[in-house]
N, C-alpha and C positions, 0 to 999 in steps of 0.2 A: 768314271767318265760322265755319269749322269749329273754329278755335282758340278763339274766343269762346264757342262752345257747350260745348266741352270744359271750359273754365275755369269756366263757369257750373255745369256738372254737378259738377265737382270741388268747387267752393265749396259747392254744395248738399249734397253728400255729407259734406263736412267739417262743415258746420253741423248736419246731422242727427246725425252721430256725437257732436259736442259736446253737443247737447241730450240725446242718450241717456245719455252719460256723466254729465252733470250730474243728470239724472233719477235714475240709479242711485245717485249719491252722496247725493242727498236722501233716497231711500228707505232706503239703508243707515244714514244718520245718524238718521233717525226711528226705525228699528228699534232702534238702540242706545239711544236716549233712552227708548223704551218699555220695553226690558228693564232698563235702569238703574232706572227708576221702579218696576218690579215688584220688583226687589231691595230697594229702599228701603221699599216698602210691606210686603213680607214681613218685613223687619227690624222694622218698627213693630209687627207682630203679636207677634213675640218679646218686644219691650219691654213690651207690654200684659200678657202672661202672667208675665213676670219681676216686674213691679210687683205683680201679684196675689200672687205668692209672697212678695215682700218684706213685703206687708201681713199675710200669715198668720203669719209667723214670730214676731213679738213675742207674739201670743196663745198660740202653741204653747209658747214658752219659758216664759211665765208659768204656764201650766198644769203643765208639767213641774216648774218650780221649786216649786210648791205641794206636790208629792209627793216630790220628790227634790232638796231644796235643797242637799244636800251634794255634788251632782254638778256642782260648779262648772266643771270642765274642759270638760265637754261643753256646758254652757250658755254659757260665755264663748266657746267655740270657734264656736258657731253665731252668737252676737251679733257677734263680730269678723268672721266670714266674710260675714255679711249687710252689715255696714258697709263692708267692702272691696268687695263687689259693687256697692253703691249708689254708692260713691265713683268707680268707673270707669264707671258707667252712662252718663254724659253724653257724653263726647268720646273715649272710649277706642276703640282699634282692635278689630276683631272678635276677634282672637286674645287680647287682654287681657281682654275681656269673657268669653270662653269659659273662660279660666283662672280668673277670679274666680267664675264660676258653678259650675265644677267643684269648686272649693274649698268653696263653700257646700253643694253636693250631698253632698260627703263629710262635712262637719260635721253635716248633717242626718241622714245615715246613722248617725253615731256617737250622736247624740241618741236616735234610735229604738232603737238597740241598748241604750242605758242604760234606756230606758222598758220594755224587755222584762223587766228585773229587778224591776219594780214592778207587781205584779198589780192593785193598787188604781188605779194610773194607767191601765193598759190598759183597765180596766173603766169609767173615767170617761167619761161621755157627751160632754163638751166635748172631751176629748182625742181620742176616736174620731171625732167630727165634724171636728175640725181636721185630723186625720191623713187622713181620707177626702178632704177638700177639697184638701189639699196633694197627695195622689196624683192627683186629677183635674187639678189645675193642672200637675203634672209631665207628665202625658200630653199636655196642651195645648201645653206647651213643646216636647215631643218632636215633636209634629205640626208646630208652627210652625217648628221648626228644620229639619225635613225639607222643608217648603215653601220656606223660605229657601234652603237648599242647592240645591234643584232650580232655583230662579230664578238663583242664582249660577252654576250649571253652564251653563245656557242662555246667560247673559250672557257668561261667560268664553269659551265656545266661539265665540260670535259675534265677540268682541273679538280672539281669537287666530287666527281663520280667514282665509285668503287669499281674496279680495282685501279683505274687510271690514276687516281689520286696518289697511289704509292709511287708511281713513276714521276708524277708532278712534284711531289715532295723531294724526291732524290735529285731531280733536275732543277730544282729551285724555281719552279713555276708557281706563281701566286695569282689569286683572282685579281682582276682588274676592275677599276671603278667605272660606273656608267657616267655618261655626260648628260646630266638631267636638267630639265627646265626648273626654274624656281616656282614658288607658289603663285606668284603674280601671273606668270605665263600660263600655268595650268588653269587658273581662274578665268583668264581671258578667253580660254577655249570653250568654256561652258556656255550652253545656249539655254535661255530661260524663256518659257512661254507664259 
């Protein structure tokens, strides 16, 4: 009878451990799903703001064209960069989207540099309104990118941490790419004295 009781206790302990491990696996898996969904939701917010920027650009280009029609290089640069960004918007990896958006940001910078040479354009109410709206949209993009990168950091840390990485590998969870600024954007943020 002593052996039977020991076997029952050992079986009970084994079952309890199995239930605890299974429970932990389920909790870890659900946490990974929740964090992946947060990454996807934060990416959707970036998409909303990028769409808003895409919608503003044609009006901005037409306003500039009305005052500086012979500045074709800057105008066609913005149009081409916008088209390129829209083309990769659907299915492209984050790194390709970031490259396209950085190219568009640089083209817009060149367009605004051209606008500086035209006082009548700078004084135009429509141009000022569009420029202000674009600046607000750029701020929203920066905030959405910060929120996305924070969600990616949390998700990637969970995916790569032991022992959750075992569940991540079994569940097919892979680290996600950050949406990073290019070198020119980083350099522009530096302050020199």
